[in-house]
C-alpha positions as CSV (number, residue, x, y, z in Angstrom):
1,M,-46.0,52.9,-127.9
2,V,-42.7,54.5,-126.9
3,P,-40.4,54.6,-129.9
4,N,-37.0,52.8,-129.6
5,A,-33.7,54.6,-129.5
6,A,-33.2,54.2,-133.3
7,N,-36.5,55.8,-134.0
8,R,-35.7,58.8,-131.8
9,L,-32.2,59.2,-133.2
10,F,-33.0,58.9,-136.8
11,G,-36.3,60.8,-136.5
12,I,-34.3,64.0,-136.0
13,T,-32.8,65.3,-139.1
14,E,-29.8,67.0,-137.5
15,L,-28.8,63.8,-135.6
16,A,-29.3,61.5,-138.7
17,S,-27.0,64.0,-140.7
18,A,-24.4,63.9,-137.9
19,V,-24.3,60.1,-138.0
20,A,-24.2,60.0,-141.8
21,S,-21.3,62.4,-141.9
22,H,-19.1,59.5,-140.6
23,L,-20.3,57.0,-143.1
24,S,-19.4,56.4,-146.8
25,N,-21.9,56.8,-149.5
26,R,-21.9,52.9,-150.0
27,D,-22.8,52.4,-146.3
28,I,-25.6,55.0,-146.6
29,S,-26.9,53.4,-149.6
30,R,-27.1,50.1,-147.8
31,L,-28.9,51.6,-144.8
32,L,-31.5,53.1,-147.3
33,R,-32.6,49.5,-148.1
34,T,-33.0,48.3,-144.5
35,S,-36.3,50.1,-143.7
36,R,-38.5,52.9,-144.5
37,L,-37.4,54.9,-141.5
38,M,-33.7,54.7,-142.6
39,Q,-34.7,55.5,-146.2
40,E,-36.4,58.7,-145.0
41,A,-33.5,59.5,-142.6
42,M,-30.6,58.9,-144.9
43,T,-31.8,60.1,-148.2
44,L,-31.1,63.8,-147.5
45,S,-27.5,62.8,-146.5
46,L,-26.8,60.7,-149.6
47,F,-27.7,63.4,-152.1
48,R,-26.8,66.5,-150.1
49,D,-23.3,66.7,-151.6
50,L,-22.7,65.4,-155.2
51,S,-19.4,65.6,-157.2
52,I,-19.7,64.4,-160.7
53,Y,-16.6,65.0,-162.7
54,S,-15.0,63.2,-165.5
55,G,-14.3,59.6,-164.7
56,P,-15.8,56.0,-164.8
57,K,-18.4,56.8,-162.0
58,S,-19.7,60.0,-163.7
59,I,-19.8,58.4,-167.2
60,G,-21.7,55.4,-165.6
61,L,-24.3,57.9,-164.3
62,W,-24.7,59.6,-167.7
63,E,-25.3,56.4,-169.5
64,N,-27.7,54.9,-166.9
65,P,-31.2,56.3,-167.2
66,E,-32.3,54.5,-164.0
67,R,-29.7,56.2,-161.9
68,L,-30.7,59.5,-163.4
69,K,-34.3,58.9,-162.5
70,V,-33.2,58.3,-158.9
71,L,-31.2,61.5,-159.0
72,A,-34.1,63.4,-160.4
73,R,-36.4,62.1,-157.7
74,N,-34.0,63.4,-155.0
75,M,-32.9,66.6,-156.7
76,E,-34.6,68.7,-154.1
77,H,-32.1,67.3,-151.4
78,V,-29.0,68.5,-153.3
79,R,-27.2,71.4,-151.6
80,T,-23.7,71.0,-153.1
81,W,-23.0,70.2,-156.7
82,G,-19.7,69.8,-158.4
83,S,-19.3,68.8,-162.1
84,G,-17.9,69.7,-165.4
85,I,-19.8,72.2,-167.5
86,L,-21.1,69.4,-169.8
87,F,-23.0,67.5,-167.2
88,L,-24.7,70.5,-165.7
89,V,-25.6,72.0,-169.1
90,Y,-26.7,68.8,-170.8
91,Y,-28.4,66.7,-168.2
92,Y,-30.0,69.4,-166.2
93,H,-30.3,72.9,-167.7
94,A,-30.8,71.7,-171.3
95,M,-33.9,69.7,-170.4
96,V,-35.1,72.4,-168.0
97,A,-35.0,74.9,-170.8
98,Y,-36.8,72.3,-173.0
99,F,-39.7,72.0,-170.6
100,D,-39.8,75.7,-169.6
101,S,-40.4,76.6,-173.3
102,N,-43.5,74.4,-173.3
103,I,-42.3,72.3,-176.2
104,D,-44.3,69.1,-176.3
105,N,-42.2,66.0,-175.8
106,N,-44.2,63.1,-177.2
107,N,-41.3,60.6,-176.8
108,S,-40.8,60.8,-173.0
109,N,-40.6,57.2,-172.1
110,N,-37.5,57.9,-170.1
111,S,-38.7,61.0,-168.4
112,I,-40.3,61.3,-165.0
113,S,-42.5,63.8,-163.3
114,T,-41.0,66.7,-161.4
115,P,-41.4,66.3,-157.6
116,T,-44.1,68.6,-156.3
117,K,-42.5,71.7,-154.4
118,P,-44.3,74.1,-152.1
119,L,-45.9,77.2,-153.7
120,D,-43.4,79.4,-151.9
121,A,-40.4,77.5,-153.2
122,P,-38.0,79.6,-155.3
123,Q,-38.6,79.0,-159.0
124,P,-36.1,78.9,-161.7
125,T,-35.6,81.9,-163.8
126,V,-36.2,81.5,-167.5
127,N,-33.8,83.4,-169.7
128,A,-34.9,84.1,-173.2
129,S,-31.5,83.4,-174.5
130,S,-31.6,80.0,-173.0
131,V,-34.7,78.8,-174.8
132,P,-33.8,75.9,-177.2
133,Q,-34.2,76.5,-180.9
134,R,-34.5,74.1,-183.8
135,A,-31.4,75.4,-185.6
136,E,-27.9,74.7,-184.4
137,S,-26.5,77.4,-182.3
138,S,-23.5,79.3,-183.5
139,S,-20.6,80.2,-181.3
140,A,-21.8,83.8,-180.9
141,T,-25.4,82.9,-180.0
142,P,-25.9,82.6,-176.2
143,Q,-28.0,79.4,-176.2
144,L,-27.8,76.6,-173.7
145,F,-29.1,73.8,-175.9
146,S,-30.0,72.9,-179.4
147,L,-32.7,70.3,-180.4
148,N,-30.6,69.5,-183.4
149,T,-29.0,66.6,-181.4
150,R,-28.4,62.9,-181.3
151,D,-30.5,60.8,-178.9
152,A,-31.3,64.1,-177.1
153,F,-34.7,62.7,-175.7
154,E,-33.1,59.6,-174.3
155,L,-31.9,61.8,-171.5
156,V,-33.7,62.0,-168.2
157,P,-34.9,65.5,-167.4
158,L,-33.6,66.7,-164.1
159,P,-35.8,69.1,-162.0
160,A,-34.5,72.6,-161.3
161,M,-32.0,72.9,-158.3
162,C,-34.0,75.5,-156.5
163,H,-32.4,74.7,-153.2
164,L,-28.8,74.5,-154.4
165,R,-26.4,76.3,-152.1
166,K,-23.0,75.6,-153.4
167,A,-21.8,74.9,-157.0
168,C,-18.3,73.9,-158.2
169,L,-17.9,74.0,-161.9
170,N,-15.0,73.0,-164.0
171,L,-15.1,75.0,-167.4
172,C,-12.1,73.2,-169.0
173,P,-13.1,70.9,-171.8
174,G,-12.1,67.4,-171.3
175,R,-12.6,63.8,-172.2
176,A,-16.1,63.7,-171.0
177,E,-17.2,66.3,-173.6
178,L,-15.1,64.7,-176.3
179,N,-16.5,61.2,-175.7
180,C,-20.1,62.1,-174.9
181,R,-22.4,60.3,-177.3
182,H,-24.9,63.3,-177.2
183,Y,-24.3,66.5,-179.1
184,L,-23.6,69.8,-177.3
185,P,-22.9,72.6,-179.8
186,N,-19.7,74.4,-179.4
187,F,-18.6,72.6,-176.2
188,S,-15.1,73.8,-176.7
189,N,-15.9,77.3,-177.5
190,S,-15.1,79.7,-174.6
191,R,-17.7,82.2,-175.7
192,A,-20.5,79.6,-175.8
193,T,-19.2,78.3,-172.4
194,I,-19.6,81.6,-170.8
195,A,-23.1,82.0,-172.4
196,R,-24.2,78.8,-171.0
197,L,-22.6,79.5,-167.6
198,S,-24.5,82.8,-167.4
199,G,-27.8,81.0,-168.2
200,I,-27.1,78.5,-165.5
201,L,-26.3,81.1,-162.8
202,L,-29.5,82.9,-163.4
203,R,-31.4,79.6,-162.7
204,L,-29.8,79.2,-159.3
205,P,-31.6,81.8,-157.2
206,Q,-30.5,80.4,-153.8
207,L,-26.8,80.0,-154.6
208,R,-24.5,81.0,-151.7
209,E,-21.1,79.7,-153.0
210,L,-19.8,79.5,-156.4
211,E,-16.4,78.1,-157.5
212,L,-15.3,78.4,-161.2
213,Y,-12.2,76.5,-162.5
214,G,-10.6,77.3,-165.9
215,L,-12.5,80.4,-166.8
216,L,-11.3,81.6,-170.3
217,V,-12.4,85.1,-171.5
218,R,-11.5,86.1,-175.0
219,D,-13.5,89.3,-175.8
220,S,-15.2,92.2,-174.1
221,R,-18.6,90.7,-175.1
222,S,-18.1,87.6,-173.1
223,A,-16.7,89.6,-170.2
224,Q,-19.5,91.9,-170.1
225,L,-22.1,89.0,-170.2
226,L,-20.5,87.4,-167.1
227,A,-20.1,90.7,-165.4
228,S,-23.8,91.6,-165.9
229,T,-24.8,88.1,-164.5
230,L,-22.9,88.4,-161.2
231,P,-24.9,91.4,-159.7
232,K,-28.1,89.3,-160.2
233,M,-26.9,86.6,-157.8
234,V,-28.3,88.5,-154.8
235,N,-27.6,85.8,-152.3
236,L,-24.2,84.9,-153.3
237,K,-21.8,85.2,-150.3
238,R,-18.5,83.3,-151.5
239,L,-17.1,83.5,-155.0
240,S,-13.9,81.7,-156.1
241,I,-12.7,82.0,-159.7
242,D,-9.6,80.4,-161.2
243,I,-8.9,82.0,-164.6
244,S,-6.8,80.3,-167.3
245,H,-3.3,81.9,-167.5
246,E,-3.8,82.0,-171.1
247,N,-6.7,84.4,-170.8
248,P,-6.2,87.2,-173.4
249,F,-8.8,89.7,-172.2
250,R,-7.2,92.5,-170.4
251,G,-8.7,93.7,-167.1
252,I,-11.0,90.7,-166.5
253,K,-10.0,90.4,-162.8
254,P,-10.9,94.0,-161.7
255,L,-14.0,93.8,-163.9
256,L,-15.3,90.7,-162.1
257,Y,-14.4,92.0,-158.7
258,F,-16.2,95.4,-159.2
259,S,-19.3,93.3,-160.6
260,C,-19.7,91.3,-157.3
261,P,-23.1,91.7,-155.7
262,P,-23.3,93.5,-152.4
263,S,-24.0,90.3,-150.6
264,I,-20.5,88.9,-151.2
265,E,-18.5,88.1,-148.1
266,Q,-15.6,86.2,-149.5
267,F,-13.9,86.7,-152.8
268,Y,-10.9,84.8,-154.4
269,I,-9.6,85.3,-157.9
270,G,-6.5,83.5,-159.2
271,E,-5.0,81.7,-162.1
272,T,-4.9,78.1,-163.2
273,H,-2.2,76.7,-165.7
274,Y,-4.6,74.3,-167.3
275,F,-4.7,74.9,-171.0
276,N,-4.8,72.9,-174.1
277,E,-4.9,74.7,-177.4
278,E,-6.5,71.8,-179.3
279,E,-9.5,71.8,-177.1
280,H,-10.6,75.4,-177.7
281,D,-12.0,75.7,-181.2
282,D,-12.4,79.6,-181.0
283,L,-8.6,80.0,-180.6
284,K,-8.3,79.4,-184.4
285,E,-10.9,82.0,-185.3
286,D,-9.9,85.5,-186.6
287,N,-9.9,87.6,-183.4
288,D,-8.7,90.8,-185.0
289,N,-12.1,92.5,-184.7
290,N,-12.5,91.4,-180.9
291,D,-12.9,94.4,-178.6
292,T,-10.3,94.1,-175.9
293,K,-10.9,97.4,-174.2
294,V,-10.9,97.5,-170.4
295,L,-14.6,97.5,-169.2
296,E,-15.6,99.4,-166.2
297,G,-17.5,97.5,-163.4
298,S,-20.0,98.9,-161.0
299,T,-19.1,101.2,-158.1
300,R,-21.4,99.7,-155.5
301,A,-19.7,99.4,-152.1
302,L,-19.0,95.7,-151.0
303,T,-19.8,96.5,-147.3
304,N,-20.3,92.7,-146.5
305,L,-16.9,91.7,-147.9
306,R,-14.6,90.4,-145.2
307,D,-12.2,88.1,-147.0
308,L,-10.3,89.0,-150.1
309,T,-7.7,87.0,-152.1
310,L,-6.0,88.4,-155.1
311,D,-3.7,86.0,-156.9
312,S,-1.4,87.5,-159.7
313,W,-3.5,90.7,-159.5
314,D,-3.2,93.1,-162.5
315,G,-5.4,95.5,-164.4
316,T,-5.0,98.4,-161.9
317,E,-1.8,100.0,-163.1
318,T,-2.1,103.3,-161.2
319,R,-2.0,104.0,-157.5
320,E,-5.6,105.3,-157.6
321,K,-7.0,102.3,-159.3
322,F,-5.3,99.9,-157.0
323,L,-6.5,101.7,-154.0
324,A,-10.0,101.8,-155.3
325,V,-10.1,98.0,-154.9
326,F,-9.9,98.4,-151.2
327,E,-12.1,101.4,-150.9
328,Q,-14.9,99.2,-152.1
329,C,-14.6,97.0,-149.0
330,P,-14.1,99.3,-146.0
331,R,-14.9,96.4,-143.6
332,L,-12.4,94.0,-144.9
333,E,-10.8,91.8,-142.2
334,T,-8.6,89.3,-144.2
335,I,-6.4,90.1,-147.2
336,S,-4.2,87.7,-149.1
337,M,-2.1,88.8,-152.1
338,K,0.2,86.7,-154.2
339,W,2.6,88.3,-156.7
340,P,0.5,91.6,-157.1
341,M,1.4,94.1,-159.7
342,V,1.9,96.8,-157.2
343,P,1.9,100.3,-158.8
344,A,4.6,102.7,-158.0
345,G,4.0,105.2,-155.1
346,L,1.7,102.8,-153.2
347,D,1.9,103.3,-149.5
348,G,0.6,100.5,-147.3
349,S,-0.6,103.0,-144.7
350,D,-3.2,104.1,-147.3
351,I,-4.7,100.6,-147.4
352,G,-4.7,100.5,-143.6
353,K,-6.6,103.7,-143.5
354,V,-9.4,102.7,-145.8
355,C,-9.6,99.2,-144.3
356,P,-9.2,99.8,-140.6
357,N,-10.6,96.4,-139.6
358,L,-7.8,94.3,-141.2
359,R,-6.9,91.4,-138.8
360,N,-5.3,88.8,-141.1
361,I,-2.6,89.7,-143.7
362,S,-1.0,87.2,-146.1
363,Y,1.5,88.4,-148.6
364,N,3.7,86.6,-151.3
365,G,5.8,89.5,-152.6
366,V,7.8,90.7,-155.5
367,D,11.5,91.1,-156.0
368,D,11.5,94.9,-155.2
369,D,12.6,96.2,-151.9
370,E,10.7,99.4,-152.3
371,K,7.3,97.7,-152.7
372,D,7.8,94.5,-150.7
373,F,7.4,96.0,-147.2
374,W,4.0,97.7,-147.6
375,P,2.2,94.9,-145.6
376,I,4.2,96.0,-142.5
377,E,3.1,99.6,-143.3
378,I,-0.5,98.4,-143.1
379,M,0.1,97.0,-139.6
380,E,1.7,100.2,-138.5
381,T,-1.4,102.1,-139.5
382,L,-3.9,99.7,-137.8
383,P,-4.9,100.1,-134.1
384,E,-2.8,98.4,-131.6
385,N,-3.4,94.7,-130.8
386,Q,-5.7,94.0,-133.7
387,V,-3.8,91.8,-136.2
388,K,-4.2,88.1,-135.6
389,T,-2.4,86.5,-138.6
390,L,0.8,87.6,-140.6
391,D,2.0,85.4,-143.4
392,Y,4.9,87.2,-145.0
393,R,6.8,85.6,-148.0
394,S,9.3,87.6,-149.9
395,S,12.3,86.7,-152.2
396,S,13.8,90.2,-152.1
397,D,16.8,91.3,-150.0
398,F,14.5,93.2,-147.6
399,S,15.1,92.2,-144.0
400,L,12.7,92.4,-141.2
401,D,15.0,93.7,-138.4
402,E,14.6,94.2,-134.7
403,V,13.7,97.8,-135.1
404,M,10.8,97.1,-137.4
405,T,9.7,94.2,-135.3
406,G,9.7,96.5,-132.1
407,R,7.8,99.2,-133.9
408,T,5.3,97.1,-135.8
409,L,4.8,93.4,-134.7
410,L,5.1,94.2,-131.1
411,R,2.2,96.7,-131.5
412,H,0.0,93.6,-131.9
413,S,1.8,91.2,-129.4
414,R,-1.3,90.6,-127.5
415,T,-3.4,89.5,-130.5
416,L,-1.0,87.8,-132.9
417,Q,-1.9,84.1,-133.1
418,R,-0.1,83.0,-136.2
419,I,3.1,84.2,-137.6
420,A,4.8,82.7,-140.7
421,F,8.0,83.9,-142.4
422,T,9.5,82.8,-145.6
423,S,11.8,85.8,-145.9
424,T,14.9,87.3,-144.3
425,V,14.4,88.0,-140.6
426,S,17.0,88.9,-138.1
427,S,17.7,86.6,-135.2
428,V,17.0,89.4,-132.7
429,A,13.7,90.0,-134.3
430,L,12.8,86.3,-133.8
431,R,13.9,86.5,-130.2
432,M,11.6,89.5,-129.6
433,I,8.6,87.7,-131.3
434,L,8.9,84.5,-129.1
435,G,9.5,86.6,-126.1
436,S,6.7,89.1,-126.5
437,C,3.7,87.5,-128.5
438,E,1.5,86.3,-125.7
439,V,-1.2,84.3,-127.5
440,L,1.0,82.9,-130.3
441,E,-0.3,79.5,-131.5
442,E,1.6,78.9,-134.7
443,F,5.1,80.1,-135.5
444,N,6.7,79.0,-138.8
445,C,10.1,80.3,-139.6
446,G,12.2,77.7,-141.2
447,Y,13.9,80.0,-143.7
448,S,15.8,82.5,-141.5
449,P,17.7,81.0,-138.4
450,I,17.8,82.2,-134.9
451,D,21.1,82.2,-133.2
452,L,21.4,79.7,-130.4
453,N,22.4,82.4,-127.9
454,D,19.2,84.3,-128.8
455,A,17.1,81.2,-128.6
456,A,18.6,80.4,-125.1
457,A,18.0,84.0,-123.9
458,I,14.2,83.6,-124.2
459,S,13.2,82.3,-120.9
460,P,10.3,81.9,-120.4
461,W,8.6,82.2,-123.8
462,A,5.7,84.7,-123.7
463,S,3.1,82.1,-125.0
464,S,2.3,78.7,-123.8
465,K,-0.4,78.0,-126.4
466,I,1.9,77.1,-129.3
467,T,0.5,74.2,-131.4
468,T,2.8,74.5,-134.4
469,L,6.6,75.4,-134.2
470,E,8.9,75.5,-137.2
471,L,12.3,77.0,-136.3
472,R,15.8,77.0,-137.8
473,V,18.6,77.3,-135.1
474,R,22.1,78.5,-135.9
475,I,24.6,76.5,-133.8
476,P,28.3,77.5,-133.8
477,L,30.6,74.6,-134.2
478,P,33.5,74.3,-131.7
479,A,36.7,76.0,-132.6
480,S,38.9,73.5,-134.4
481,P,42.0,73.4,-136.5
482,T,40.1,71.4,-139.1
483,S,37.5,72.7,-141.4
484,A,33.8,72.7,-140.4
485,I,32.9,70.2,-143.1
486,Q,35.4,67.7,-141.6
487,Y,34.2,68.3,-138.0
488,T,33.0,65.1,-136.3
489,T,30.0,65.7,-133.9
490,F,30.5,64.9,-130.2
491,Y,27.8,62.2,-130.3
492,V,29.6,60.0,-132.7
493,Q,33.1,60.2,-131.4
494,T,34.6,57.1,-129.8
495,P,34.0,57.3,-126.0
496,P,35.2,58.3,-123.6
497,V,34.9,61.9,-124.8
498,V,35.5,64.9,-122.7
499,P,33.5,67.9,-124.1
500,S,35.5,71.0,-124.8
501,A,34.6,74.5,-123.3
502,D,32.9,75.5,-126.5
503,E,30.8,72.3,-126.5
504,N,29.8,72.7,-122.9
505,R,28.6,76.3,-123.7
506,V,26.5,74.9,-126.6
507,F,25.0,72.1,-124.5
508,S,24.1,74.6,-121.8
509,Q,22.3,76.8,-124.3
510,L,20.5,73.8,-125.9
511,E,19.3,72.7,-122.6
512,V,17.6,76.0,-122.0
513,F,16.2,76.0,-125.5
514,Y,14.8,72.4,-125.3
515,R,13.4,73.0,-121.9
516,E,11.3,75.9,-123.2
517,I,10.1,73.8,-126.0
518,G,9.2,71.0,-123.5
519,K,6.9,73.6,-121.7
520,Q,4.7,73.9,-124.8
521,T,2.4,71.2,-123.8
522,N,-0.1,72.0,-126.6
523,L,2.5,71.2,-129.4
524,K,1.1,69.1,-132.2
525,Y,3.6,69.8,-134.9
526,L,7.3,70.3,-134.2
527,Y,9.9,71.0,-137.0
528,L,13.4,72.1,-135.9
529,Y,16.3,72.6,-138.4
530,A,20.0,73.0,-137.6
531,H,22.0,75.7,-139.3
532,Q,25.5,75.0,-138.2
533,Y,28.6,77.1,-138.9
534,E,32.2,77.3,-137.9
535,S,32.9,79.8,-135.2
536,I,36.3,80.8,-136.6
537,E,37.7,81.7,-140.1
538,P,34.6,83.3,-141.7
539,E,34.5,83.5,-145.5
540,P,36.0,86.5,-147.2
541,T,32.4,87.6,-148.2
542,G,31.6,87.8,-144.5
543,E,29.2,84.8,-144.8
544,L,29.7,81.9,-142.3
545,P,30.3,78.6,-143.9
546,K,27.4,76.1,-143.4
547,V,27.6,72.5,-142.6
548,L,24.9,69.8,-142.6
549,G,24.1,68.4,-139.3
550,L,21.5,67.4,-136.7
551,L,20.4,69.2,-133.5
552,P,22.6,67.7,-130.9
553,G,21.1,65.6,-128.1
554,V,17.3,65.7,-129.1
555,L,16.9,61.9,-129.1
556,T,19.3,61.1,-126.3
557,L,18.1,60.4,-122.8
558,K,19.8,62.1,-119.9
559,N,21.1,58.8,-118.4
560,N,23.0,57.8,-121.4
561,T,25.5,55.1,-120.5
562,E,28.3,56.8,-122.4
563,G,28.0,60.0,-120.5
564,R,26.9,62.2,-123.4
565,P,24.4,65.0,-122.6
566,G,20.9,64.1,-123.5
567,F,17.8,66.3,-123.6
568,L,14.9,63.9,-124.7
569,D,13.8,63.9,-121.0
570,L,13.0,67.6,-121.3
571,L,10.4,67.0,-123.9
572,G,8.3,64.5,-121.9
573,G,5.4,67.0,-121.6
574,L,4.6,67.0,-125.3
575,S,1.9,64.4,-124.9
576,K,-0.2,65.9,-127.9
577,L,2.7,65.7,-130.3
578,E,1.5,64.3,-133.7
579,R,4.4,65.1,-136.1
580,I,8.1,65.9,-135.5
581,G,10.6,66.5,-138.2
582,G,13.4,68.6,-139.5
583,D,17.0,68.0,-138.5
584,I,16.1,65.7,-135.7
585,G,17.5,62.1,-135.9
586,A,19.5,59.5,-134.1
587,E,23.2,60.4,-134.6
588,T,24.1,57.1,-136.0
589,G,25.2,55.9,-139.4
590,N,21.7,55.6,-140.8
591,G,20.1,58.4,-138.8
592,R,17.4,56.1,-137.2
593,L,16.9,54.9,-133.8
594,A,17.6,51.2,-133.1
595,V,14.7,49.0,-132.6
596,D,15.7,48.1,-129.1
597,A,16.8,51.6,-128.1
598,K,15.6,52.9,-124.7
599,E,14.5,56.1,-126.5
600,V,11.9,54.0,-128.5
601,D,10.3,52.9,-125.4
602,W,10.4,56.3,-123.9
603,I,8.7,57.8,-127.0
604,F,5.9,55.1,-126.7
605,E,5.3,56.1,-123.2
606,H,5.4,59.9,-123.6
607,W,4.4,60.8,-127.2
608,S,1.4,58.5,-127.5
609,C,-0.2,60.6,-130.3
610,L,2.9,60.5,-132.6
611,L,2.0,59.8,-136.2
612,D,5.1,60.8,-138.3
613,A,8.7,60.9,-137.4
614,P,11.6,60.5,-139.9
615,F,14.0,58.9,-137.2
616,W,11.6,56.0,-136.4
617,P,12.8,52.4,-137.0
618,C,10.8,51.0,-139.9
619,S,10.0,47.7,-138.0
620,R,7.9,49.3,-135.3
621,L,4.7,51.3,-135.6
622,L,4.6,54.8,-134.4
623,P,2.7,55.2,-131.0
624,G,-0.4,56.8,-132.7
625,S,-0.5,54.5,-135.6
626,V,-3.5,52.2,-136.2
627,V,-2.8,48.7,-137.2
């Protein structure tokens, strides 16, 4: 008998998973009950990714033995697990440790048998420090579990997660731990948490990705325990750690970095501001005897590391120690640094020399002009046409001028795909970027404006592949005896109005600029801002007075009955446009298009994918909206 289409489709695991990716868990659960075929096909997808954090759903699971039995029967399907530390320790590893120690459980009415696994399946590692004891564990004893508990054996034992690939663990004590009716010794003690965490990680031999949130390290003993555990995770490829900003241990970030296993490919370490003093009982202990010396990590080369993110990096006060971080990963391709403690004397070219494969650079800098330009120095050292991404954020007075742009960014003009600036950049530098970067796809520069005459001078733009454009345009207001603040824009003056020579010049330049934007047929996100200033009478400080306003004529059709210049027709090719914003609006009292305006019908016809626009009349759906 030839199987029907459903049998053929759901009989292939990959196709069944592809279908399930578009369904909710409730829909998958309903499908499981329709037939044996659907049960076999959909079970894997239902239990593949589990997130069990504090909340009504997770508490319902904890207090429902029947649901835990279902979870236990399908534990082998779990590939991604997210939960707080309580759930993973109590409902899984506590009971695994209990059975691993061969303690006879005569009261196992609620327990179930562990699913049979192949002989070659990876087995959980039993750590001696994790074997449960009869006595209550102290805060300094690295035990996962204590038999001196309330209703401990009403819990359903969950089999080992031998096939788990990704774990996301929240180490911050919360309501779930406080309200749990079972007893977990020292749940709010940071040392006990690290001891349990280390025991857990040793039981996950196939783990590929690990995310830790709210890590709090208070002494060198805890730091060393975690640092000695990481090298044993020989299959780990991606590691992400958010450390509590109240963390008192000095040097924990470089210690964990230098303790990574050689298999690591992506490493992130940052800080979280979650902290509640009342929820950490070890904060009230006498810590005078705690050893807070900086520990040394291993010196193994991280030859597989390609992606490195260092958030609020510290602990490497000297140039040599800071440079040693990059010497460990000579094949690094992506670097992201936010508020790093850059030591004096660091030359970015040194980093470029030890990491010659860098292609993506992201930097959120410090208020120090002498240290803030080292990412540019890295690019100068790298081979030409190699860098793909530059995300440069700086609050210092350092300005990226046309000389540095020509010497550095233009060396990579054939490969730069994404450029983002939140810093001071000269108008000529922006003109050179748009006129030279041939494969540019994303350009975000809403902080420093480009002069309108520079914007109009770029014709044609070097790239026709731009999908995201954020740009601030500096437009001179016409010469007027009145102040710039009192200037009435040409579009709201009572007709008939004859444009002045200055206004005609601005309109001519805007037409060239808008026409080039209209050629970017791949645009999905467009954000344009107006930076207007009075063309005469500059301030005594040399700065040009600013005035709020809209970009003229963007939402005006060319055949406007009042004879005003309109440029909306030039943007008819943006058929993929999904979002448009910034200082773009109808130049009316409320800044919105009228419901019956011709421009509304035009947008419906030409921007069929539009989902978000601040100028849209509230009474009409956007073209791409779903009723």
